[in-house]
C-alpha positions, 0 to 999 in steps of 0.5 A: 246142332246143324250149326254146331258141326257148320261152325266146326268144319269152317274153324277147321278149314280156316286154320288150315288155309292160314297155316297154324294147323297142318291140313294132311289128315283130317279125322272125322269120328271113326273115317279118315278124310284128306281135303283138297287143299293142294298141300295135302301132301299125304293124300298125294303120296298115298295116291302115288304109293298105290300108283307106283306100287300097283296095287294096296298098301297094307293095312299096317301102321302109317308113320311119318319121317320129316327132318325139318319137323321136331322130333315127335312120336312119328304117328303124323306129319306134325310129330314127324320122326326126324330120321328114317331110322327112328321110324324103322324103329316103330314098324312091327314086323310082317304087319305090312307098316309103311312109312313116309318120308316127307319132301325135301327130307335131307340125312347125311353120314359123315360119321361111319361105323353104324350104317345110315339106316337099315330096314331090319323089320320085315315087310316094310314100305319105305316111301319118299314123297316129292318129284326130283331133287324135292324127293328125301335125299341121303347123301353118303359122307364118308367113303365106309357110310352105307345103308342096309336093307337086312330084313325080308320082303322090304320095300324102298321107292322114290329116294335119292341116294347121293354118293359126297365122297370119293369111292363110297365102297357101297350104297346099299347092302342086301341081305334080305329076301324079296328085296325091291327098290322102285324108282329110285335114284342114285343122281350123278354127284355134284362133284365130279371125283365122287361115286359109289364104288358099288351101288347095290350090293346083294349078298348070296342067297338074298334070293329074289331081289327086283330093281325097277325103274331106277336110275343111277348116274356115274358118269364122271368118275372112273374109281366105280366097279358096278352099279348092281353086284349080284352074289350067288341069288335066285331070280334077280331082277333088273327091269325098265332101270336106266344105268350109265356111267365108267364101271371097270367091271360092269354098269350090272355085274356078278361073277358068282351063279345066279339062277333065273335071272331077268334083265329086261327093258333097261338102258344100260351104258358103260363109258370105260373102254374094253368094258361090258354093260351086262356080264354075268358069270358062265353058269348063270341062268335066266333071260336078258330081254328088250335091253339097249346096250351101249359100249365101245367094244362090239365083242365086249357089251353083253355077256349073258352067261348061260342066260337066253337073249331075246331083242336086244340092241347093242350099240358101240357109235354114238350118232348111229342106230344100234344093232340087234344083239344076234347081227353082232354077236352071230357075225353075221356083219362079216359074213353080209359083207363076204356074201354081198361081194359073192354075190356081186360077182354073179351079177356081174357075170350074169350081166355079162351073159345076157349082154351075149346072149342078146348078141347071139339072138339078134344075130342068129334071127329066128332060126330054130338051129341059132335058138338051141344054140343059144338054150344049150349055151345058156345051160352050160352058163347055169351049170358054171355059175351053179359050180361057182356057187358051190365053191363060194368063198366061205359064208354063212350061205355056203352051201356046206358050212358047220361050226363046232363049239369046242369049250375048254371047260368040258373034258371032251374038248379039253384034254390032253390028246387029239380031238376030231373036228371033221369027218371027213370022206372021199376028197374035199376041200376045206376052208377052217378058220377058227376064233376065241369066244366068249372068254380068253383061253386059259390052261391048268399050267397056262402052258397048254400047247396046240396043233392042227392036222389031219389022221397020221399027222397031226401038226401037217396044218399048224404047228405049235403054238400057245393056247394061253396066247389066245384071247376073246376075239381074236382069231387064229391066223398061220401059213399051212405048216406053220405056228399060227399067232392070234390077231385080234378080228377087228382093227388089227392091220390086214396083213395080219390076217391074211392067213385066217382063213386056212385052205387044204385039200384033203384026199383019201378021207382023212379026218382032222382035228387039233392036239392040245399038249402039255396041259388040259385047258380050263377057260374060254370056247375055241369056235372053228367054222368049216367050209367044205366042197367035194372034189369027187363023187363021195366027198362029205364032211360031217361035225367032229365029236371031241374024240381021235382022229 
């Protein structure tokens, strides 16, 4: 009996070695074993699945797909289905079934109409074997070709989805809940004019989509809109992905409300000038964390809506390290430049005083009277330095500084009325700067006006100007009592920015604010920067609450 068993084992190994039958799957009684031959791709696929998917592969059936096989019943490699859809149709919902797609497998859609394949069975895993260009490749041959994930709890991994014509409308359309896409690739198309208009699109209510470790390239063509387009879904995740391309909206984009979003650990670059790398609507909540985001305009790299932001790096220039998001979006770069100039002036002043002090000490010798004079003189100089610091040019380190965000979606700040931004007591000197943040300013009738003034003369500081002419990143520039213009804060001619800082003296505690006329604001935010210095013992300024003044 032992000799018979030995001969059977030798026969199986010899047959596999000479290629007459597959060595992928050997059954001995009721126990599955896997050969150690290098060609054993089933064993490699299963090991890879457990490693990449982070756990067990399930207890359901395993089906096989290989376009180079002869069509079979899908239960083994040598009986593989030749299309992915044929294998999906074998699966049982919520059974934990797994589909293995062979390395080198290839499908193309040159007919349109129905999807190339539709993952329409709940709870299945579709796993591509092979690395790099050997991973299963699905080529979109006409513009309306697509694939669909319509069932819940579908996971796809290690597939290549390749645009084969200009502006493929949608790469994969997700309508089911808990869709997961891992380590899939949309490679740079073989022809420079080919691209996906939108690579991944979710439908409304397709909650908990997760895109992890995927690579999406669309660098050469210019017709793409976005790589990932979320509808109003809850808890969408983009984690550990690399996305680079020309996108007219943003690589990761949504104009709907997504709640609990997580955008983490990605490298995302938009090569289209003036467009965001990540852009969400204002009501989106969640977290944008640990991303490297690249675009060519400082104030148009990240629009996180209402999400929290943490440890993101933003970059606009090649061969130069990016900067933390808080440095760029917080405006600290300009502030640091101004403060450096102020600090240099004070240091020069102190150096001159030190030189004078040394001269006085040398001339006076050790006489106590002379030392007293020097001490008194230095005390006076210290007082002068304190006055200089208190009256320094506007900067974030000024002791008396605050900002107000006048949100044009809030009736507190957007109504046709007067809105207080500074509550003044006594006599003060104020410097005011206004900039447009978050989005372009828009009013209900696109004809709203704005003036700036004091209680009793609401247009004393600015004459009337059109609110709707004020766009994202622009600052208001006006001579006293003149109508403001809106130059861009970065890159405009120096002369157009001359009157960005409005310097006024307020006497008698007159409050300061702006007045909206004609129609209410509907979109955008005016950030009011206020620096102030008291001119008498009662002088003080606090932030206004947006009401009348």
